C-alpha positions as CSV (number, residue, x, y, z in Angstrom):
1,X,20.2,-22.2,-16.6
2,X,23.8,-22.9,-15.7
3,X,24.0,-26.5,-14.5
4,X,20.7,-26.5,-12.5
5,X,19.6,-30.1,-12.8
6,X,17.6,-32.9,-11.4
7,X,19.8,-34.7,-8.8
8,X,19.5,-38.0,-7.0
9,X,22.1,-36.9,-4.3
10,X,19.4,-35.5,-2.0
11,X,15.7,-36.2,-2.3
12,X,12.7,-35.7,0.0
13,X,10.2,-37.7,-2.1
14,X,10.6,-39.8,-5.2
15,X,14.0,-40.3,-6.9
16,X,15.2,-36.7,-7.4
17,X,15.1,-33.1,-6.5
18,X,16.2,-29.9,-8.3
19,X,19.8,-29.1,-7.6
20,X,21.4,-25.6,-7.5
21,X,25.1,-25.0,-6.8
22,X,24.8,-21.3,-5.8
23,X,27.1,-20.1,-8.6
24,X,24.7,-19.3,-11.5
25,X,22.0,-22.0,-11.5
26,X,18.4,-21.1,-11.7
27,X,15.2,-22.0,-13.5
28,X,13.0,-19.6,-15.6
29,X,9.3,-20.2,-15.9
30,X,9.0,-17.2,-18.2
31,X,6.7,-14.3,-18.1
32,X,3.2,-14.5,-19.5
33,X,0.8,-11.7,-20.4
34,X,-2.1,-13.5,-18.9
35,X,-3.4,-12.0,-15.6
36,X,-4.4,-15.5,-14.5
37,X,-0.8,-16.0,-13.2
38,X,-0.8,-12.8,-11.2
39,X,-1.3,-13.6,-7.5
40,X,-3.2,-10.3,-6.9
41,X,-4.2,-9.2,-3.4
42,X,-5.9,-12.3,-2.4
43,X,-5.0,-15.6,-0.8
44,X,-2.1,-17.7,-1.9
45,X,0.3,-20.5,-0.8
46,X,3.9,-20.9,-2.0
47,X,5.5,-23.9,-0.4
48,X,8.5,-26.2,-1.0
49,X,10.9,-28.6,0.7
50,X,14.4,-27.1,1.0
51,X,17.8,-28.7,1.7
52,X,20.2,-25.8,1.8
53,X,24.0,-26.1,1.8
54,X,24.9,-22.6,2.9
55,X,23.8,-19.7,5.1
56,X,23.7,-16.7,2.8
57,X,21.0,-14.5,1.3
58,X,19.4,-16.8,-1.2
59,X,16.3,-16.1,-3.4
60,X,14.2,-19.2,-3.9
61,X,11.2,-17.8,-5.8
62,X,10.6,-14.5,-7.7
63,X,7.7,-13.5,-9.8
64,X,9.4,-10.3,-11.2
65,X,9.2,-9.8,-14.9
66,X,11.6,-6.8,-15.1
67,X,14.7,-5.7,-13.3
68,X,13.8,-3.8,-10.1
69,X,10.1,-4.8,-10.4
70,X,7.9,-3.3,-7.8
71,X,4.9,-5.6,-8.4
72,X,6.4,-9.0,-7.5
73,X,6.9,-11.4,-4.6
74,X,10.3,-12.9,-3.6
75,X,10.5,-15.8,-1.2
76,X,14.0,-16.2,0.3
77,X,16.4,-17.1,3.1
78,X,18.5,-14.5,4.8
79,X,22.2,-14.8,5.7
80,X,21.4,-16.6,8.9
81,X,18.9,-19.1,7.3
82,X,15.6,-17.4,8.3
83,X,12.9,-17.4,5.6
84,X,11.6,-14.0,4.6
85,X,9.4,-12.5,1.9
86,X,9.7,-9.3,-0.1
87,X,6.5,-7.8,-1.6
88,X,6.7,-5.2,-4.3
89,X,10.4,-4.5,-3.6
90,X,9.8,-4.0,0.2
91,X,10.6,-6.5,3.0
92,X,7.3,-7.7,4.4
93,X,8.1,-10.4,6.9
94,X,11.0,-12.5,8.3
95,X,10.3,-15.8,10.1
96,X,11.6,-16.3,13.7
97,X,12.3,-19.9,12.8
98,X,15.6,-20.8,11.1
99,X,16.1,-23.3,8.2
100,X,19.1,-25.4,9.2
101,X,21.7,-26.4,6.6
102,X,22.0,-30.0,5.7
103,X,18.5,-31.1,6.4
104,X,15.1,-31.2,4.6
105,X,12.8,-28.4,5.8
106,X,9.3,-27.5,4.6
107,X,8.7,-23.8,4.2
108,X,5.3,-22.2,3.3
109,X,4.6,-18.6,2.6
110,X,0.8,-18.2,3.0
111,X,-1.6,-15.3,2.8
112,X,-5.1,-15.8,4.2
113,X,-7.7,-13.1,4.4
114,X,-5.1,-10.3,4.5
115,X,-2.7,-12.0,6.9
116,X,0.7,-13.2,5.6
117,X,2.4,-16.0,7.6
118,X,5.6,-18.0,7.1
119,X,5.5,-21.5,8.3
120,X,8.6,-23.6,8.9
121,X,8.0,-27.3,9.3
122,X,4.3,-26.4,9.9
123,X,5.0,-23.9,12.7
124,X,4.2,-20.2,12.3
125,X,7.4,-18.1,12.4
126,X,5.4,-14.9,12.4
127,X,2.7,-13.0,10.6
128,X,1.8,-9.6,9.3
129,X,-1.3,-7.9,8.0
130,X,-0.9,-7.6,4.2
131,X,-3.0,-7.3,1.1
132,X,-0.4,-6.1,-1.4
133,X,-1.3,-6.5,-5.0
134,X,1.2,-8.8,-6.6
135,X,0.7,-8.3,-10.4
136,X,3.9,-9.6,-12.0
137,X,3.5,-12.9,-13.8
138,X,7.1,-14.1,-14.2
139,X,8.8,-17.0,-12.5
140,X,12.4,-17.4,-11.6
141,X,13.5,-20.2,-9.2
142,X,16.9,-20.1,-7.5
143,X,17.8,-16.4,-7.9
144,X,16.1,-13.0,-8.2
145,X,15.0,-11.9,-11.6
146,X,17.4,-8.9,-11.3
147,X,20.5,-11.1,-10.9
148,X,19.9,-13.8,-13.4
149,X,23.0,-13.2,-15.5
150,X,25.0,-10.6,-13.6
151,X,25.9,-12.0,-10.2
152,X,25.8,-15.1,-8.1
153,X,25.3,-13.1,-4.9
154,X,21.8,-14.3,-4.3
155,X,21.8,-17.7,-6.1
156,X,20.4,-20.6,-4.1
157,X,22.9,-23.3,-3.0
158,X,21.0,-26.5,-2.3
159,X,18.0,-28.6,-3.3
160,X,14.3,-28.0,-3.8
161,X,11.7,-30.7,-3.9
162,X,7.9,-30.5,-4.3
163,X,7.6,-26.7,-5.0
164,X,3.9,-25.9,-5.2
165,X,2.1,-22.6,-5.8
166,X,-1.6,-22.3,-5.1
167,X,-3.1,-19.0,-6.3
168,X,-6.4,-18.0,-4.6
169,X,-6.2,-20.4,-1.7
170,X,-4.5,-20.5,1.6
171,X,-3.7,-24.1,2.2
172,X,-2.6,-23.5,5.8
173,X,-4.3,-21.2,8.3
174,X,-2.8,-22.5,11.5
175,X,0.1,-24.7,12.5
176,X,0.1,-28.0,10.6
177,X,2.0,-31.2,10.0
178,X,4.0,-30.9,6.7
179,X,3.1,-33.2,3.9
180,X,4.5,-36.7,4.3
181,X,4.3,-37.7,0.7
182,X,4.8,-35.9,-2.7
183,X,2.2,-33.4,-3.8
184,X,-0.1,-34.9,-6.3
185,X,0.4,-33.8,-9.9
186,X,-2.5,-32.4,-11.8
C-alpha cells in the first residue's frame, strides 16, 4: 500500500529489500479465518533484518484483524530505537539494546516455554514470563492495523529484509550469531 516496494538501495541479502518511507507505506497479509495462523499461547519466533532511517515509534509487524484488537501481537521500535512488543494491546517487553539508524540489525522476538525474549543482533535485550494467547490471524507489516489509512504516526521508515515468522517453535533460546545468509524459502 502507498509506495511500499522492493528496493535495491539497501539490501542485507540478495538483490533487494522491502522499502517503507514512513508516510503511508505498508503491506497487508490479510486476515484468514483459519486458526492455523493464530500464534496461540505457545512458542514462536518473529525475526527480521532492519535498516531504519529514523528514531520514532514504528510498528513493524501486527497480527490485529480489527481496530483496537486485544488478541494480537505488535513488534515495534520505540522513539529511541529500542525494540518492544505489545501483546493483546498491553506493552509486554522493551529491549535494553537499541537498533541504530543507518545500519542493518537483526531483531528476533521469541517465546520459548513461557518466556518472551527480544534479541538484537543475537544478544538478549531482556525477557519476561509470558503465555498470552495471541488469537488474531491478520498480518500488517510497516504500520499497526489501527492506523493503516488514517495516520502516518507509526508507519515504518526504513528497509526490512528476510522477515520470518515461525509459529510453534522458538528458534533461539540463548544468545546466538545472527544468520549470515538469507533464510531458505519453502
